[in-house]
C-alpha positions as a Markdown table, in Angstrom:
| # | Residue | x | y | z |
|---|---|---|---|---|
| 1 | Met | 70.4 | 124.6 | 78.6 |
| 2 | Pro | 73.7 | 122.9 | 79.4 |
| 3 | Glu | 72.3 | 119.4 | 78.8 |
| 4 | Leu | 70.9 | 120.5 | 75.4 |
| 5 | Ala | 74.2 | 122.1 | 74.5 |
| 6 | His | 76.1 | 118.9 | 75.5 |
| 7 | His | 73.7 | 116.7 | 73.5 |
| 8 | Phe | 74.4 | 118.8 | 70.3 |
| 9 | Asp | 78.1 | 119.2 | 71.1 |
| 10 | Val | 77.8 | 123.0 | 71.3 |
| 11 | Glu | 79.9 | 125.2 | 73.6 |
| 12 | Leu | 78.0 | 127.6 | 75.8 |
| 13 | Ile | 79.8 | 130.8 | 76.7 |
| 14 | Ala | 78.7 | 133.2 | 79.4 |
| 15 | Phe | 80.2 | 136.4 | 78.2 |
| 16 | Glu | 80.4 | 137.9 | 81.6 |
| 17 | Asp | 82.8 | 135.0 | 82.6 |
| 18 | Arg | 85.2 | 136.3 | 80.0 |
| 19 | Ala | 84.5 | 140.0 | 80.5 |
| 20 | Asp | 88.2 | 140.9 | 80.7 |
| 21 | Asp | 88.8 | 140.3 | 76.9 |
| 22 | Trp | 87.2 | 143.0 | 74.8 |
| 23 | Val | 87.5 | 143.9 | 71.1 |
| 24 | Arg | 86.7 | 147.3 | 69.5 |
| 25 | Val | 84.1 | 146.8 | 66.7 |
| 26 | Lys | 83.5 | 149.4 | 64.0 |
| 27 | Val | 79.9 | 150.5 | 63.8 |
| 28 | Asn | 80.3 | 153.5 | 61.4 |
| 29 | Gly | 76.9 | 154.8 | 62.3 |
| 30 | Asp | 75.6 | 158.3 | 62.6 |
| 31 | Tyr | 75.8 | 158.2 | 66.4 |
| 32 | Leu | 78.4 | 155.6 | 67.2 |
| 33 | Asn | 81.8 | 154.9 | 65.6 |
| 34 | Thr | 82.9 | 151.9 | 67.6 |
| 35 | Val | 81.8 | 149.9 | 70.6 |
| 36 | Ser | 83.6 | 147.4 | 72.8 |
| 37 | Met | 82.2 | 143.9 | 72.7 |
| 38 | Pro | 83.4 | 140.6 | 74.4 |
| 39 | Arg | 85.9 | 139.0 | 72.1 |
| 40 | Ser | 84.2 | 135.6 | 72.7 |
| 41 | Ala | 80.9 | 137.0 | 71.3 |
| 42 | Tyr | 82.4 | 138.7 | 68.4 |
| 43 | Glu | 84.4 | 135.7 | 67.3 |
| 44 | Ala | 81.7 | 133.1 | 68.0 |
| 45 | Asp | 80.7 | 130.8 | 65.1 |
| 46 | Lys | 77.0 | 131.1 | 66.0 |
| 47 | Ile | 75.1 | 133.5 | 68.3 |
| 48 | Val | 71.7 | 132.7 | 69.8 |
| 49 | Tyr | 69.9 | 135.6 | 71.4 |
| 50 | Leu | 67.5 | 134.8 | 74.3 |
| 51 | Pro | 65.7 | 138.1 | 74.9 |
| 52 | Cys | 62.5 | 138.7 | 77.0 |
| 53 | Met | 59.5 | 140.5 | 75.6 |
| 54 | Lys | 58.8 | 143.6 | 77.6 |
| 55 | Thr | 58.6 | 147.4 | 77.8 |
| 56 | His | 61.5 | 149.4 | 79.1 |
| 57 | Asn | 61.0 | 152.7 | 81.0 |
| 58 | Ile | 63.9 | 154.4 | 79.2 |
| 59 | Ala | 64.1 | 152.7 | 75.8 |
| 60 | Gly | 60.4 | 152.1 | 75.4 |
| 61 | Phe | 60.8 | 148.5 | 74.4 |
| 62 | Ser | 63.4 | 145.8 | 75.3 |
| 63 | Gly | 63.7 | 142.9 | 72.8 |
| 64 | Ala | 66.2 | 141.5 | 70.4 |
| 65 | Leu | 67.7 | 144.7 | 69.1 |
| 66 | Lys | 68.2 | 146.1 | 72.6 |
| 67 | Leu | 69.9 | 142.8 | 73.7 |
| 68 | Ala | 73.1 | 143.9 | 72.0 |
| 69 | Val | 73.4 | 146.7 | 74.6 |
| 70 | Gly | 74.1 | 144.0 | 77.1 |
| 71 | Phe | 77.1 | 142.8 | 75.1 |
| 72 | Met | 78.7 | 146.3 | 75.3 |
| 73 | His | 81.4 | 147.1 | 77.8 |
| 74 | Pro | 79.7 | 148.3 | 81.0 |
| 75 | Gly | 81.7 | 151.5 | 80.9 |
| 76 | Glu | 80.3 | 152.4 | 77.5 |
| 77 | Arg | 76.6 | 151.8 | 78.3 |
| 78 | Arg | 75.9 | 155.0 | 80.3 |
| 79 | Ala | 76.8 | 157.2 | 77.3 |
| 80 | Leu | 74.0 | 155.6 | 75.3 |
| 81 | His | 71.4 | 157.2 | 77.4 |
| 82 | Ala | 72.5 | 160.8 | 76.8 |
| 83 | Arg | 70.6 | 161.3 | 73.5 |
| 84 | Tyr | 69.2 | 159.3 | 70.6 |
| 85 | Leu | 69.0 | 156.1 | 72.6 |
| 86 | Glu | 66.8 | 154.2 | 70.2 |
| 87 | Arg | 69.0 | 155.1 | 67.2 |
| 88 | Lys | 72.2 | 154.1 | 69.1 |
| 89 | Ile | 70.6 | 150.7 | 70.0 |
| 90 | Ala | 69.9 | 150.1 | 66.3 |
| 91 | Glu | 73.5 | 151.0 | 65.4 |
| 92 | Ile | 74.9 | 148.6 | 68.0 |
| 93 | Ser | 73.0 | 145.8 | 66.3 |
| 94 | Leu | 74.9 | 146.6 | 63.1 |
| 95 | Cys | 78.0 | 144.9 | 64.7 |
| 96 | Trp | 76.6 | 141.5 | 63.9 |
| 97 | Gln | 73.4 | 139.5 | 63.4 |
| 98 | Pro | 72.5 | 136.6 | 65.6 |
| 99 | Asn | 71.9 | 133.3 | 63.9 |
| 100 | Leu | 68.7 | 132.6 | 65.9 |
| 101 | Ile | 66.6 | 134.6 | 68.3 |
| 102 | Ile | 64.2 | 132.9 | 70.8 |
| 103 | Met | 62.1 | 135.5 | 72.6 |
| 104 | Asp | 60.4 | 134.6 | 75.9 |
| 105 | Gly | 56.9 | 136.1 | 75.9 |
| 106 | Arg | 55.4 | 133.7 | 78.4 |
| 107 | Lys | 55.2 | 136.7 | 80.7 |
| 108 | Ala | 55.8 | 140.3 | 79.8 |
| 109 | Phe | 55.7 | 143.8 | 81.1 |
| 110 | Val | 53.4 | 146.1 | 79.2 |
| 111 | Ser | 54.3 | 149.2 | 81.2 |
| 112 | Gly | 57.3 | 150.2 | 83.2 |
| 113 | Gly | 60.1 | 147.7 | 82.8 |
| 114 | Pro | 62.6 | 146.3 | 82.5 |
| 115 | Asp | 62.4 | 145.0 | 86.1 |
| 116 | Lys | 58.9 | 146.0 | 87.3 |
| 117 | Gly | 55.6 | 147.2 | 85.8 |
| 118 | Gln | 52.3 | 145.8 | 84.7 |
| 119 | Leu | 52.8 | 142.1 | 84.1 |
| 120 | Val | 50.7 | 140.2 | 81.6 |
| 121 | Glu | 50.9 | 136.6 | 80.4 |
| 122 | Pro | 50.8 | 136.3 | 76.6 |
| 123 | Gly | 52.0 | 132.7 | 76.9 |
| 124 | Leu | 54.2 | 132.9 | 73.8 |
| 125 | Val | 57.7 | 132.1 | 72.6 |
| 126 | Leu | 58.7 | 133.7 | 69.4 |
| 127 | Ala | 61.6 | 132.6 | 67.2 |
| 128 | Ser | 63.3 | 134.2 | 64.2 |
| 129 | Gly | 66.6 | 134.9 | 62.5 |
| 130 | Asp | 65.6 | 138.5 | 61.9 |
| 131 | Leu | 66.1 | 141.1 | 64.7 |
| 132 | Val | 63.7 | 143.6 | 63.3 |
| 133 | Ala | 61.0 | 141.1 | 62.4 |
| 134 | Ile | 60.9 | 139.5 | 65.8 |
| 135 | Asp | 60.8 | 142.9 | 67.6 |
| 136 | Ile | 57.9 | 144.0 | 65.4 |
| 137 | Glu | 55.9 | 140.9 | 66.2 |
| 138 | Ala | 56.7 | 141.3 | 69.9 |
| 139 | Met | 55.5 | 144.9 | 69.8 |
| 140 | Lys | 52.3 | 143.8 | 68.1 |
| 141 | Val | 51.7 | 141.4 | 71.0 |
| 142 | Leu | 52.4 | 144.0 | 73.7 |
| 143 | Leu | 50.2 | 146.5 | 72.0 |
| 144 | Thr | 47.2 | 144.2 | 72.4 |
| 145 | Tyr | 47.2 | 144.8 | 76.2 |
């Protein structure tokens, strides 16, 4: 990835390297009012999501929409799991839309997850600019197993 970014004169930012600079982002959802996100993510010109296609033992599915949870301040993530997790995940994704999503479905968990479970090999890579559309297609793939 660094070579490709250099070739296209694109700056890669690992948000965890700048995790001391946070910005409060208004969500104005039914379950969340604000969330803290890395300033570098919130102010980026372009955002590319690189999620994996897999099931998640708590959230049910982990894909493009859920990837935004990883952007949240670690101290705020635990509160997500209390109630209405799926709805809160959707609301976090209202903070911004990525410009491109490239989802790795070469291997995927179809049970358990996110770190262990029944592993299958769909052998796919999905790409889209639409969070919901790519997650729907990924779910269709997972449901074939």
